Phi, psi and omega in degrees: 000149176283149174302149179226145353291158181220111007285164185237154176243077174096342181209131177217160178244131176252119180253141176210163182222140173239136185274343179214158178308139183201159168277120185245139174227123178239117187234143176253131178243146176276181184295342178266003178085011178275136176290122182245343179199143172249115183272333178207143179199099178151183183285136176224148173285168177302142178154185179254142183224156174219133176233146183253144174264146175200155178079004178273139177293153176304141179160187180264130180228155175240134177251129179237133177243133172234141177211103185064232180277352182278139175214136179215000000 
């Protein structure tokens, strides 16, 4: 899912779901490809999650989630 609201003014929510326990990493990159925030990093049980961004300067960002072999 895309972060919401999108576009955002200072705060957005990133929602994700895992169908089985997994090591999950959710990272925010800036327009130059630099890692600027790690929203999640570690083992989680199956379920739905939401993490909020805050403190990021206005701009264009890419959010990447990896869980096992899955990447989006």
